[in-house]
N, C-alpha and C positions, 0 to 999 in steps of 0.2 A: 387554418393557421397560415399566416403569411411567412414570407421568407425570413425577415428579421427575427420573428418569434421562433422559428425553427432553429436559426443560428444561436439564439439565446439559450434554448433548451439544450442544444448540442454542446455549447460552451460550458453550461452549468454541469452537464453530465461528465464531460472530460475533466473539469476541475474537481468534481466529486471523486472520480477515479484516482486522480493524483493525490488528493487529500487522504483517501482511504488506504491506498496502497503505499503511501510515502513512508510511514513508520516501519513497515515490514521490509521494504526495499532498502531503506537506510541501514537498518540493523543487519540485514543480510550482507550488504556491502562492507560495513564496518567489520563484521566477524570474518568475512572472507579475506579481506586485506590483512587483518591481524594474523589469521592462521597462515596465510601465504608468507607473511613476513617471518613468522616463527619457523616455517619450513625452510625458508631461504637462509635464516641464521643458523639453524641446526643441521642443515643439509639432509633433512628427512624428506624424501621424495615420494611419500605415500599419497596416492591420488584420492583415496577414500577418507583421509584424515580431515578434510575440510567439511565433509557432509554432516557428521554428528554434531559438532559445535554449532554449525549454522542452523540445523534443524531445531536443536534445543533452544537456541537464542530466538529464532523466529517464532517458535511455539510460545515461549514466555512473553515475547512482545505481543503476540496475538491475544494472549490472555489479558495482558495489561491494557492494550489499546482497543479491545473489543467494544467497550461502551462508547468510546469516542467514535469508532467506525460506524456503529449502529446509529448513533445520533446523526452523523453526517448523512448516512443513507436515508434515514427517516426524514430529515429536513429536505433532502432532494425530492423524495417521493411526495411530500406535502406541497412543494412548489409545483411539481408536475400536476398533481391532482387539483390544485387551485386553478391552474391554467385550463385544465379540462372542464372544470365546473364553470369557470368564467367564460368559456367559449372561445 
């Protein structure tokens, strides 16, 4: 494999990581900011309050986005295997 091909594989892998982890990170950020805003408005300073809503939201997002994530990883693996087969 030449240098540009290696960079293409690495770029595709990084993009796949961003696409697969994007929904979870976005929901985690949104729920974290919402709970922090709620804590600031009500002056509740409980450190563990943010974990339960964030875990539940990320779990539900994972259940919803799992087919999309699996499809993205499958297509990445098919691109890599076609490069391996093609030489």
